MARKE-588988 format. One record per residue (C-alpha): residue in one letter; x, y, z. Coordinates in steps of 0.05 Angstrom, whole numbers, padded with zeros to 5 digits, always signed. Layout:
aXYZ
...
//
This chain:
m+00314-00230+00967
q+00240-00233+00979
p+00217-00240+01052
s+00203-00310+01078
d+00163-00331+01139
t+00221-00335+01188
s+00182-00296+01241
t+00107-00285+01247
s+00108-00239+01307
l+00148-00181+01280
t+00095-00127+01273
s+00063-00135+01341
s+00126-00140+01382
t+00169-00089+01346
s+00116-00035+01350
s+00136-00019+01422
t+00167+00048+01436
s+00222+00015+01475
f+00244-00027+01416
l+00244+00032+01369
a+00289+00068+01418
h+00336+00008+01416
l+00337+00012+01340
y+00359+00085+01342
l+00411+00073+01397
d+00440+00010+01366
a+00428+00017+01291
v+00415+00088+01268
l+00459+00134+01309
p+00522+00089+01308
a+00517+00090+01231
l+00541+00161+01235
a+00610+00132+01248
e+00612+00093+01183
l+00580+00149+01143
s+00626+00204+01167
a+00685+00171+01133
h+00651+00175+01065
d+00607+00238+01066
a+00641+00306+01064
p+00576+00345+01081
l+00567+00302+01143
r+00638+00316+01166
a+00627+00390+01154
a+00564+00388+01196
a+00598+00350+01252
s+00663+00391+01253
g+00681+00441+01307
s+00736+00476+01344
r+00754+00415+01387
s+00739+00343+01401
f+00670+00329+01429
a+00642+00267+01464
l+00568+00253+01474
t+00530+00199+01511
l+00455+00191+01500
s+00424+00155+01559
v+00353+00130+01555
r+00320+00105+01619
h+00305+00030+01618
v+00332+00025+01547
g+00407+00037+01542
l+00464+00082+01519
c+00495+00107+01455
h+00565+00137+01454
l+00589+00183+01400
a+00656+00220+01393
f+00670+00276+01344
t+00738+00299+01320
p+00749+00373+01302
e+00749+00351+01229
g+00680+00319+01236
l+00698+00246+01237
i+00652+00208+01284
s+00664+00144+01323
a+00615+00103+01364
v+00660+00097+01425
s+00659+00120+01497
q+00705+00178+01515
p+00723+00209+01582
n+00679+00265+01609
p+00626+00266+01555
l+00565+00310+01552
r+00512+00263+01578
l+00441+00274+01555
w+00390+00235+01597
f+00320+00219+01572
p+00268+00199+01623
s+00232+00153+01574
a+00239+00120+01506
g+00183+00164+01481
q+00220+00228+01499
f+00283+00202+01465
l+00245+00185+01401
r+00215+00255+01401
t+00285+00284+01403
v+00314+00242+01347
t+00254+00257+01303
n+00261+00333+01314
r+00201+00343+01359
p+00199+00380+01426
a+00221+00334+01482
l+00248+00332+01553
t+00324+00325+01551
l+00367+00333+01613
p+00442+00346+01610
v+00469+00310+01672
a+00544+00312+01660
g+00597+00345+01617
w+00565+00414+01620
s+00626+00447+01591
q+00612+00411+01525
l+00540+00434+01520
p+00555+00487+01467
q+00581+00431+01422
v+00515+00394+01419
r+00496+00432+01356
r+00546+00387+01320
f+00505+00326+01338
s+00441+00361+01315
a+00473+00381+01249
a+00500+00311+01237
g+00431+00282+01251
a+00400+00329+01201
r+00450+00308+01148
l+00436+00234+01164
e+00362+00247+01157
a+00373+00279+01089
l+00415+00221+01065
l+00364+00169+01087
n+00302+00203+01062
t+00320+00237+00997
r+00345+00209+00931
a+00385+00267+00904
d+00434+00250+00848
s+00490+00280+00889
h+00485+00228+00943
l+00445+00170+00913
a+00499+00118+00926
l+00505+00140+00999
h+00429+00140+01006
a+00425+00068+00984
w+00487+00047+01024
a+00464+00082+01088
n+00394+00052+01085
l+00422-00018+01074
l+00474-00008+01129
i+00421+00013+01180
g+00375-00043+01158
i+00430-00094+01170
r+00448-00063+01237
a+00374-00065+01256
v+00374-00140+01243
t+00428-00151+01296
t+00387-00108+01345
w+00324-00149+01331
l+00359-00215+01341
r+00392-00193+01406
h+00324-00177+01435
h+00286-00238+01407
p+00323-00302+01426
a+00269-00346+01395
d+00280-00316+01327
r+00355-00320+01336
a+00350-00394+01352
r+00314-00406+01286
f+00364-00365+01247
p+00426-00402+01221
s+00495-00374+01235
g+00536-00346+01179
v+00573-00286+01151
l+00539-00246+01097
v+00569-00192+01052
f+00529-00141+01012
a+00565-00106+00956
c+00551-00060+00897
p+00603-00027+00851
a+00572+00041+00870
f+00580+00030+00945
p+00639+00063+00981
t+00653-00005+01013
p+00616-00071+01024
i+00574-00083+01086
h+00581-00147+01126
l+00540-00182+01179
n+00562-00239+01226
l+00501-00276+01252
a+00542-00317+01301
t+00567-00256+01339
l+00509-00209+01318
t+00559-00157+01295
s+00561-00117+01231
g+00611-00071+01197
t+00638-00044+01132
g+00691-00072+01088
e+00708-00145+01077
p+00700-00188+01141
a+00756-00226+01173
a+00713-00289+01181
p+00698-00334+01121
v+00638-00311+01081
t+00577-00356+01080
t+00535-00315+01032
r+00553-00258+00986
v+00499-00214+00956
t+00521-00170+00898
f+00477-00116+00867
a+00500-00097+00797
d+00476-00025+00803
l+00440+00025+00848
a+00374+00014+00813
t+00374-00058+00837
v+00392-00037+00909
l+00336+00015+00909
a+00286-00036+00884
e+00306-00083+00940
l+00299-00027+00992
d+00230-00009+00963
r+00208-00082+00963
t+00195-00079+00888
l+00253-00123+00865
d+00233-00185+00825
a+00289-00228+00853
p+00282-00287+00805
a+00283-00240+00745
a+00342-00201+00774
l+00380-00266+00786
g+00366-00288+00715
l+00388-00222+00686
g+00450-00219+00730
t+00432-00153+00763
l+00429-00192+00829
r+00479-00247+00846
i+00475-00290+00909
e+00533-00336+00922
g+00531-00386+00978
h+00472-00401+01023
l+00411-00371+00988
p+00360-00384+01044
l+00403-00344+01092
a+00397-00282+01048
e+00322-00293+01039
n+00308-00299+01114
l+00350-00238+01129
g+00308-00198+01081
l+00245-00205+01124
l+00278-00177+01187
m+00314-00122+01150
l+00253-00097+01114
k+00208-00100+01174
a+00258-00060+01216
g+00266-00010+01160
e+00191+00000+01157
l+00188+00014+01231
l+00243+00066+01227
k+00212+00101+01167
q+00147+00109+01206
r+00185+00152+01257
r+00221+00198+01207
//
């Protein structure tokens, strides 16, 4: 899955602070919902005495809704009377999510303010999963990075109609025996999720092991050799997987620069 030349304008246009904020709101933070179902330390970090709802609102960018159960399960849905944290700019929001001092204004749901530590703790666990390759969570590390990379592709294509017009429609599935569940992407609806999709699959990418996934994430995978050895298997429309690789890797590089 080596990058192709689907888009030539990625680096310049995606370097904006606003787009990075979109990536966090649409791709990174909602991934907490999928991860909480599979990672006990994340649930422990996000648990509390009662349910907790949070809305992150970034001026001129958008919103992200998160809801926490007492047991620490997280969903990316809107709930009544959430704690609403308002950020006056994309830059201030990015400072917050990368653990730097920033201006954050609670503008609603004041009674839930003591619960915000659960969001901070969940974010710290997510950061650890994404950035470290400990044996205890290596499978989740690979799965989470791939999941966020795929979600970032949908964000990119929503904001860049010209690239979306050049991208064929289709449903892709990414699987590995070590993953807790496959990841799917629907390019027609620009939606992604976990598990097998309801729509017919156009392309299925199967990694034989975590080493192959990590090589793909690190951009060191020799795809022709992996295909020949059987450590990488692509069934269906091969160019679709190749073109997706460019957008996914570029978005991943941008996010890593902010961590």
